[in-house]
C-alpha positions as CSV (number, residue, x, y, z in Angstrom):
1,X,-52.6,-170.5,-30.8
2,X,-54.1,-169.2,-27.7
3,X,-54.3,-165.6,-26.8
4,X,-55.0,-164.0,-23.4
5,X,-56.7,-160.8,-22.3
6,X,-57.1,-159.6,-19.2
7,X,-59.9,-157.2,-18.5
8,X,-61.1,-155.3,-15.7
9,X,-61.3,-157.2,-12.3
10,X,-60.9,-160.8,-12.7
11,X,-62.4,-161.2,-16.2
12,X,-60.2,-162.2,-18.8
13,X,-61.2,-163.7,-22.7
14,X,-59.2,-166.2,-24.0
15,X,-59.0,-167.1,-28.0
16,X,-57.3,-170.7,-29.9
17,X,-56.6,-170.9,-33.7
18,X,-55.6,-174.2,-34.8
19,X,-55.2,-173.2,-38.3
20,X,-53.0,-170.1,-36.7
21,X,-51.0,-172.7,-34.9
22,X,-50.4,-175.1,-37.6
23,X,-48.9,-172.2,-39.9
24,X,-46.7,-170.9,-37.7
25,X,-45.0,-174.9,-36.8
26,X,-45.0,-175.2,-40.7
27,X,-42.7,-171.6,-40.8
28,X,-41.1,-173.0,-38.0
29,X,-40.1,-176.4,-39.1
30,X,-38.6,-174.6,-42.2
31,X,-35.8,-173.2,-40.0
32,X,-35.3,-175.8,-37.6
33,X,-31.7,-177.9,-38.4
34,X,-33.0,-181.1,-40.4
35,X,-33.1,-184.3,-38.4
36,X,-33.4,-187.4,-40.8
37,X,-34.9,-190.1,-39.2
38,X,-33.9,-193.9,-40.0
39,X,-37.1,-194.2,-42.1
40,X,-36.1,-191.4,-44.1
41,X,-32.3,-192.3,-44.4
42,X,-33.8,-196.3,-45.6
43,X,-35.7,-194.4,-48.7
44,X,-32.6,-192.1,-49.5
45,X,-30.6,-195.5,-49.5
46,X,-32.7,-197.2,-51.9
47,X,-33.3,-194.4,-54.1
48,X,-29.9,-193.6,-54.0
49,X,-29.1,-197.2,-55.1
50,X,-31.1,-197.1,-58.5
51,X,-31.1,-193.9,-59.7
52,X,-27.7,-194.3,-61.2
53,X,-28.8,-197.4,-63.3
54,X,-32.0,-195.5,-64.5
55,X,-29.9,-192.7,-65.7
56,X,-27.6,-195.2,-67.7
57,X,-30.7,-197.1,-69.3
58,X,-32.5,-194.1,-69.6
59,X,-29.7,-192.6,-72.0
60,X,-28.9,-195.9,-73.8
61,X,-32.7,-196.5,-74.7
62,X,-33.0,-192.9,-75.9
63,X,-29.6,-193.1,-78.1
64,X,-30.6,-196.4,-79.3
65,X,-34.3,-194.7,-80.1
66,X,-32.8,-191.9,-82.0
67,X,-30.1,-194.8,-84.1
68,X,-33.3,-196.7,-84.8
69,X,-35.4,-193.8,-86.3
70,X,-32.5,-192.5,-88.2
71,X,-32.5,-196.0,-89.9
72,X,-36.4,-195.6,-90.4
73,X,-35.6,-192.3,-92.1
74,X,-32.9,-194.1,-94.5
75,X,-35.5,-197.0,-95.6
76,X,-38.5,-194.3,-95.7
77,X,-37.3,-191.2,-97.2
78,X,-34.1,-192.6,-99.3
79,X,-35.5,-196.1,-99.9
80,X,-34.0,-195.5,-103.3
81,X,-30.3,-195.3,-102.3
82,X,-30.2,-196.4,-98.3
83,X,-32.9,-198.3,-98.1
84,X,-30.0,-201.3,-97.1
85,X,-28.1,-199.5,-95.3
86,X,-31.3,-198.1,-92.9
87,X,-32.3,-201.8,-92.4
88,X,-28.7,-202.2,-90.8
89,X,-29.0,-199.0,-89.1
90,X,-32.3,-199.8,-87.8
91,X,-31.5,-203.1,-86.7
92,X,-28.4,-201.8,-84.4
93,X,-31.0,-199.0,-83.0
94,X,-32.9,-202.3,-82.2
95,X,-29.9,-204.0,-80.3
96,X,-28.8,-201.0,-78.7
97,X,-32.3,-200.6,-77.1
98,X,-32.4,-204.2,-76.4
99,X,-29.2,-203.8,-74.0
100,X,-31.1,-201.1,-71.7
101,X,-32.5,-203.3,-69.5
102,X,-29.7,-205.7,-69.1
103,X,-27.7,-202.6,-67.9
104,X,-29.8,-201.8,-65.9
105,X,-30.3,-204.5,-63.8
106,X,-26.1,-204.7,-63.6
107,X,-25.8,-201.3,-62.6
108,X,-29.1,-201.3,-60.2
109,X,-27.5,-205.0,-58.8
110,X,-23.7,-203.5,-58.2
111,X,-25.7,-200.3,-55.9
112,X,-27.9,-202.6,-54.2
113,X,-24.8,-204.7,-52.9
114,X,-22.9,-201.4,-51.8
115,X,-25.4,-200.3,-49.5
116,X,-27.3,-203.8,-48.8
117,X,-25.6,-203.8,-45.2
118,X,-26.6,-200.6,-44.2
119,X,-30.3,-201.3,-45.6
120,X,-30.6,-204.7,-44.2
121,X,-29.2,-203.2,-40.4
122,X,-32.2,-200.2,-40.8
123,X,-34.8,-202.6,-41.7
124,X,-33.6,-204.3,-38.3
125,X,-34.0,-201.7,-36.1
126,X,-37.3,-200.0,-38.1
127,X,-39.2,-203.8,-37.8
128,X,-38.4,-204.1,-33.9
């Protein structure tokens, strides 16, 4: 920030503070309307294409891990009565866990197909 102070006959004092100016600019940017540039749009589209698949895969994985844990508890804690059902429950949990990644790939692939045209056009514009 530049500051000019006039003193007497033909005298003045000039001071500049880069830190003040950068702070002023940072505060000013908070209040300006947001303008998304093409690179930010590209990042947002890519992130939004992956997010639903990630969430669904996490939910499936957590459910599978919990079911597998119940099966482990059955075989270890109540081994005298629930050993065989515990093994079956554990296998079910492992099966559910094993489908988490294919579900992620399928959901993410469908989402990417929906935004592929936009992303490709943006990458063409940004590559020039």
